[in-house]
C-alpha atoms as one frame of an Amber mdcrd trajectory, in Angstrom:
protein
 -25.539  85.246 -77.246 -23.246  82.263 -77.739 -20.873  83.928 -75.160 -23.652
  83.973 -72.663 -24.429  80.275 -73.291 -20.935  79.257 -72.869 -20.556  81.390
 -69.734 -23.569  79.617 -68.167 -22.415  76.181 -69.166 -18.973  76.839 -67.853
 -20.203  78.185 -64.529 -22.844  75.747 -63.661 -20.501  73.058 -62.382 -18.840
  75.603 -60.064 -22.143  77.084 -58.634 -23.956  73.696 -58.472 -21.411  71.091
 -57.345 -23.689  68.068 -58.209 -23.058  69.012 -61.844 -19.335  69.074 -61.472
 -18.831  66.654 -64.374 -17.720  66.863 -68.054 -20.378  68.628 -70.198 -20.435
  65.873 -72.782 -22.544  63.008 -73.982 -26.323  63.075 -73.486 -26.038  65.061
 -70.167 -23.909  67.884 -71.861 -26.203  67.945 -74.894 -29.191  68.321 -72.711
 -27.750  71.162 -70.649 -26.624  72.984 -73.780 -29.996  72.593 -75.431 -31.743
  73.801 -72.368 -29.564  76.936 -72.014 -29.779  77.755 -75.709 -33.549  77.274
 -75.967 -34.267  79.304 -72.792 -31.940  82.296 -73.896 -33.351  82.421 -77.395
 -36.939  82.316 -76.184 -36.315  84.935 -73.490 -34.877  87.331 -76.039 -37.813
  86.746 -78.443 -40.474  87.554 -75.979 -40.243  91.390 -75.462 -43.020  93.220
 -77.326 -44.953  90.011 -78.022 -47.938  88.245 -76.570 -46.219  84.857 -76.925
 -46.402  82.477 -73.949 -43.259  82.196 -71.904 -42.690  78.672 -73.265 -43.550
  77.146 -76.650 -44.795  73.547 -76.668 -41.383  72.410 -77.860 -39.665  74.536
 -75.184 -41.985  73.081 -72.504 -40.994  69.592 -73.678 -37.324  70.480 -73.273
 -37.645  71.407 -69.609 -40.001  68.663 -68.830 -37.400  66.241 -70.166 -34.706
  67.852 -68.082 -36.928  67.298 -65.044 -37.359  63.686 -65.922 -33.606  63.290
 -66.421 -33.076  64.331 -62.899 -35.189  61.488 -61.543 -33.431  59.054 -63.887
 -30.031  60.255 -62.599 -31.119  59.925 -59.044 -30.858  63.623 -58.276 -33.239
  65.977 -56.595 -35.098  68.634 -58.430 -33.515  71.380 -56.420 -30.093  71.014
 -58.216 -31.727  71.744 -61.567 -33.619  74.716 -60.151 -30.310  76.044 -58.700
 -28.792  75.837 -62.229 -31.722  77.766 -63.598 -31.264  80.513 -61.052 -27.509
  80.631 -61.841 -28.275  80.954 -65.535 -30.689  83.916 -64.725 -27.919  85.749
 -62.815 -25.343  85.220 -65.609 -27.887  86.476 -68.133 -28.847  89.516 -66.129
 -25.159  90.365 -65.643 -24.536  90.026 -69.440 -27.467  92.249 -70.348 -26.326
  94.872 -67.849 -22.836  94.965 -69.586 -24.353  95.133 -73.049 -26.798  97.838
 -72.352 -25.853 101.175 -70.708 -27.959 100.615 -67.550 -27.126 104.118 -66.412
 -29.449 105.362 -69.206 -32.225 103.065 -67.973 -34.758 104.213 -65.504 -34.977
 102.094 -62.202 -38.516 100.966 -63.294 -37.273  99.554 -66.610 -34.293  97.805
 -64.831 -36.614  96.289 -62.162 -39.038  95.160 -64.809 -36.209  93.421 -66.696
 -35.187  91.688 -63.629 -38.790  90.633 -62.784 -39.330  89.350 -66.225 -36.199
  87.292 -66.229 -36.970  85.662 -62.935 -40.619  85.148 -63.883 -39.420  83.318
 -66.989 -37.116  81.165 -64.714 -40.228  80.270 -62.689 -41.872  79.044 -65.835
 -38.805  76.875 -66.690 -38.834  75.582 -63.095 -42.587  74.776 -63.224 -42.163
  72.804 -66.519 -39.264  70.780 -64.988 -41.188  70.164 -61.847 -44.096  68.665
 -63.843 -41.675  66.441 -65.777 -40.048  65.385 -62.541 -43.341  64.572 -60.971
 -44.637  62.688 -64.049 -41.492  60.540 -64.208 -41.768  59.716 -60.450 -45.410
  58.855 -60.956 -44.726  56.684 -63.993 -41.879  54.888 -62.259 -43.998  54.319
 -59.183 -46.722  52.841 -61.278 -44.335  50.630 -63.210 -42.827  49.560 -59.887
 -46.273  48.500 -58.544 -47.108  46.708 -61.742 -43.856  44.682 -61.584 -44.372
  43.934 -57.898 -47.936  42.768 -58.582 -46.590  40.569 -61.416 -43.988  39.114
 -59.034 -46.659  38.329 -56.471 -48.708  36.463 -59.151 -45.597  34.527 -60.245
 -44.889  33.432 -56.713 -48.443  32.329 -56.121 -48.324  30.270 -59.283 -45.064
  28.754 -58.088 -43.152  29.827 -61.255 -39.650  28.731 -60.349 -38.393  26.578
 -63.297 -36.629  29.190 -65.347 -35.509  31.694 -62.631 -37.980  34.231 -63.631
 -39.138  34.915 -60.011 -35.570  35.621 -58.961 -34.827  37.843 -61.863 -38.039
  39.892 -61.320 -37.456  40.134 -57.624 -33.965  41.450 -58.329 -35.373  44.003
 -60.811 -37.853  45.383 -58.235 -35.242  45.317 -55.411 -37.091  42.569 -53.394
 -34.981  40.071 -51.559 -36.602  36.727 -52.370 -37.056  35.039 -48.985 -36.954
  31.287 -48.282 -40.381  31.341 -46.464 -43.391  33.460 -46.921 -46.997  33.828
 -45.677 -49.975  34.892 -47.725 -52.627  37.153 -46.306 -56.022  38.338 -47.519
 -57.549  41.722 -46.594 -61.000  42.777 -47.813 -61.172  45.854 -49.880 -62.933
  48.196 -47.419 -59.983  47.820 -45.104 -56.961  48.306 -47.366 -56.358  52.115
 -46.960 -52.738  52.746 -46.042 -51.917  49.072 -46.256 -48.889  49.373 -48.516
 -47.400  52.046 -46.207 -47.981  49.918 -43.186 -46.315  46.877 -44.746 -43.376
  48.752 -46.173 -41.335  47.605 -49.111 -41.048  44.017 -47.891 -44.844  43.316
 -48.491 -45.948  42.501 -51.958 -49.559  43.663 -52.429 -51.970  43.007 -55.337
 -55.791  43.113 -55.988 -57.548  39.807 -56.425 -61.306  39.742 -56.711 -62.820
  41.426 -53.651 -59.580  41.101 -51.581 -56.067  42.414 -51.543 -53.537  39.617
 -51.424 -50.233  40.089 -49.561 -47.021  37.971 -49.735 -44.752  38.657 -46.776
 -41.321  37.313 -45.850 -41.604  35.016 -42.808 -38.076  33.754 -42.047 -37.823
  34.642 -38.418 -41.433  33.637 -37.445 -41.939  35.208 -34.004 -40.441  38.575
 -35.032 -42.160  38.533 -38.401 -45.561  37.596 -36.907 -45.224  40.649 -34.552
 -44.317  42.935 -37.460 -47.113  41.697 -39.764 -49.590  41.777 -36.872 -48.807
  45.484 -36.246 -49.288  46.209 -39.938 -52.575  44.471 -40.117 -53.912  45.696
 -36.731 -57.498  46.920 -37.065 -58.078  45.103 -40.258 -60.035  41.727 -40.564
 -57.198  39.939 -42.280 -56.654  36.264 -42.690 -53.018  35.003 -42.750 -52.168
  31.616 -44.242 -49.561  29.394 -42.688 -45.818  29.848 -43.540 -44.616  28.023
 -46.572 -41.478  27.999 -48.832 -42.127  30.716 -51.394 -42.401  27.959 -54.084
 -45.517  26.729 -52.215 -47.059  30.203 -51.441 -50.099  28.943 -53.316 -50.855
  26.539 -50.367 -50.808  29.390 -47.905 -53.255  31.309 -50.112 -55.487  28.314
 -50.391 -55.650  27.787 -46.672 -56.400  31.499 -46.009 -59.111  31.428 -48.615
 -60.651  28.379 -47.166 -60.470  29.772 -43.640 -62.192  32.905 -44.835 -64.949
  31.026 -46.646 -65.770  28.877 -43.481 -65.668  31.873 -41.112 -62.742  30.300
 -39.192 -61.501  32.522 -36.281 -64.079  35.260 -36.813 -64.342  37.532 -33.830
 -67.493  38.001 -31.902 -69.796  40.836 -33.022 -68.353  44.120 -31.612 -65.106
  42.472 -30.549 -61.651  43.927 -31.484 -60.628  43.534 -35.130 -57.347  41.500
 -35.386 -55.778  39.265 -37.999 -56.758  35.619 -37.948 -53.713  33.276 -38.061
 -54.726  30.116 -39.861 -51.999  28.152 -38.162 -53.811  28.873 -34.843 -57.090
  27.445 -36.127 -56.168  24.397 -38.270 -58.346  22.002 -36.287 -61.284  24.442
 -36.587 -60.603  24.724 -40.357 -60.705  20.921 -40.565 -64.014  20.551 -38.891
 -65.586  23.650 -40.546 -64.899  22.015 -43.892 -67.618  19.364 -43.064 -70.148
  21.268 -40.913 -72.830  18.534 -41.087 -70.468  15.794 -39.953 -69.161  18.130
 -37.134 -72.613  18.918 -35.925 -73.414  15.174 -35.853 -70.285  14.462 -33.946
 -71.147  17.299 -31.476 -74.548  15.860 -30.829 -72.974  12.538 -29.999 -70.105
  13.577 -27.988 -71.798  16.411 -26.059 -74.922  14.340 -25.260 -73.982  13.991
 -21.638 -74.569  17.727 -21.135 -78.084  17.636 -22.503 -80.610  18.680 -19.866
 -78.315  21.037 -18.075 -79.364  24.683 -17.543 -77.691  26.881 -20.320 -75.438
  28.826 -17.895 -74.220  25.520 -16.400 -73.589  23.964 -19.693 -71.709  27.043
 -20.854 -69.449  26.953 -17.880 -68.765  23.223 -18.104 -68.008  23.312 -21.912
 -65.627  26.297 -21.419 -63.873  24.380 -18.699 -63.798  21.154 -20.670 -62.188
  22.857 -23.797 -59.511  24.536 -21.539 -58.904  21.197 -19.692 -58.428  19.351
 -23.014 -56.244  22.115 -24.416 -53.957  22.044 -21.441 -53.972  18.314 -20.960
 -55.576  18.371 -17.564 -53.232  20.777 -15.933 -55.189  22.829 -13.364 -52.951
  25.923 -13.156 -53.080  27.057 -16.855 -56.750  26.215 -16.872 -57.430  28.446
 -13.858 -55.313  31.182 -15.427 -57.071  31.028 -18.720 -60.623  31.093 -17.161
 -59.725  33.536 -14.424 -61.020  31.180 -11.686 -59.461  29.479  -8.664 -57.858
  26.019  -9.088 -60.458  24.639  -6.627 -63.121  25.811  -8.995 -61.476  24.024
 -11.806 -61.244  20.933  -9.696 -64.937  21.112  -8.860 -66.000  21.600 -12.511
 -63.637  18.733 -13.772 -65.179  16.434 -11.218 -68.679  17.341 -12.549 -67.486
  16.548 -16.026 -66.058  13.265 -15.132 -69.301  12.377 -13.418 -71.248  13.219
 -16.556 -68.905  11.635 -19.087 -67.607   8.778 -17.070 -64.763   6.752 -18.613
 -65.071   8.407 -21.946 -62.873  11.148 -20.785 -60.053   8.636 -20.480 -60.280
   7.619 -24.100 -57.749   9.648 -26.279 -59.947   9.357 -29.294 -62.996  10.743
 -27.480 -60.975  13.601 -25.948 -59.680  14.488 -29.503 -63.243  14.508 -30.952
 -64.454  16.556 -27.939 -61.683  19.215 -28.615 -62.571  19.208 -32.277 -66.305
  19.961 -31.841 -65.682  22.457 -29.050 -63.057  24.302 -31.072 -65.541  24.472
 -33.925 -67.844  26.397 -31.506 -70.408  23.757 -30.548 -71.605  24.061 -27.046
């Protein structure tokens, strides 16, 4: 039997080129153990009701499968080596036994038994391979979640963030954003973000830390990944200050900043686009009082007229009185804009010339007061 073992070990590197390396050290020991255990077990099986693999034997082949993951090889290389070993074993048995005295049925049964046995070895190794991959993926997720928490805490004094980032293969960026996605909308999120996004569960939300160096390009990429999800994205910050981005995203969510109308399209809310709204929403009573004061000239107007004029006023304030962009935003003619602005100036008088009043009007209108 030792001759068969040596023939298999000697031939594997030729038949499976990925194993073209010295059969020594832990690798060589593993191959030799696998071949020896397999051959001994196969020769012990005829005439018994023993399972194809003992518990110890199964562990050997699961370990070989795990070893392929650790070595960065595909499982196919190991399965090819098993098939080579089966061919060598079948030829050795054929030379040892006078096959001319064996009936075709017996010979066929021998071949079937041998390759069924190889299937058992392959299944055990495939299980070990899958378990190792799963455990590694779970450990990788755990480490990435730990990295996210360290970034949000601002842990930068001892270089721990940089070391952990390197350990999980994540390039530590200079600038990041932090986003929140509620649990019912996280299916497929990790795949959509790719390896650049760090993701972890926090309370009823999933928290994302995403590199944001080239802001226009990154905003498009993150926007695509979050499309169809009611996400809130905090403003860009150096990664050491990522906690500030999280705080502002959390605050925006708590105050309903940027929430789409009922039935409208679901799109991420970018806090940087709603900072003024966030400021005023933080003090709703004060904002409501300011709205009553500043919008008093519109009292008494019919609701439809008031709605048109407040819409025009906000656009006019936003675009600093330029008619063309106001007309484009409201989808009306410039003459219509001029007519509405004239009405507003008649209602508000000299107040619209006061920078502080214009600022306060824009604040209350951005906050949704009409």
